[in-house]
C-alpha positions in Angstrom: -159.6 63.3 -112.3 -160.0 61.7 -108.8 -159.0 58.3 -110.2 -155.6 59.6 -111.0 -153.8 56.4 -109.2 -156.2 54.3 -111.1 -155.4 55.3 -114.4 -151.8 55.1 -113.7 -152.1 52.0 -112.4 -154.4 50.7 -115.8 -151.6 52.5 -117.8 -148.8 50.7 -116.3 -150.8 47.1 -116.2 -150.0 44.6 -119.4 -152.8 44.3 -121.9 -153.0 40.6 -121.2 -153.5 41.1 -117.4 -156.0 43.2 -118.1 -157.7 41.5 -120.6 -157.6 38.4 -118.2 -159.2 40.4 -115.5 -162.1 41.4 -118.0 -162.7 37.7 -119.1 -163.2 36.6 -115.2 -165.5 39.7 -115.1 -167.7 38.6 -118.1 -167.5 35.2 -116.8 -169.2 35.9 -113.7 -171.7 38.0 -115.8 -172.6 35.1 -117.8 -173.2 33.2 -114.5 -175.8 35.9 -113.7 -178.0 36.3 -116.4 -179.3 39.6 -115.5 -175.7 41.5 -115.9 -174.9 42.7 -119.4 -171.1 42.7 -120.6 -171.1 46.5 -120.5 -172.3 46.0 -116.8 -169.4 43.5 -116.3 -167.0 46.1 -117.9 -168.0 48.6 -115.5 -167.4 46.6 -112.6 -164.3 45.4 -113.7 -162.9 49.2 -114.2 -164.5 50.4 -111.0 -162.7 47.6 -109.0 -159.6 49.1 -110.4 -160.6 52.5 -109.2 -162.0 54.1 -112.7 -165.0 56.1 -111.6 -166.1 57.8 -115.5 -164.9 56.1 -118.8 -166.3 58.8 -120.1 -164.4 61.2 -119.2 -161.5 59.0 -119.0 -161.7 59.2 -123.0 -162.0 63.0 -122.9 -159.1 63.5 -120.9 -156.5 60.4 -122.2 -158.1 59.1 -125.7 -154.7 56.6 -125.6 -155.6 55.1 -122.3 -159.1 55.3 -123.6 -157.8 53.0 -126.4 -156.0 50.6 -124.6 -159.1 49.9 -122.5 -161.3 49.4 -125.5 -158.9 47.1 -126.9 -158.6 45.4 -124.0 -162.5 44.7 -124.0 -162.3 43.9 -127.5 -159.5 41.1 -126.8 -161.6 39.9 -123.7 -164.7 39.2 -125.9 -162.8 37.7 -128.9 -160.9 35.0 -126.2 -164.6 34.4 -124.6 -166.1 33.9 -128.2 -163.3 31.7 -129.2 -163.4 29.6 -126.1 -166.9 29.3 -127.2 -166.1 27.4 -130.5 
């Protein structure tokens, strides 16, 4: 687990701050049609220092759930903003 401090940072971060960061990353993705939302997620988590989300989910399911919740809330916020 070489992303130890990044995991601590995500654990201590408030969910709304993670969602805000993801929304910004997705918005950047939308301005560049060549990137998918998954690419935006990967870029955001990578910027925070998370190197391998699959491994993280195996090792820390609770943290993985927090990340998935943040991603779902970010997508919901963007979908709501469109309407």
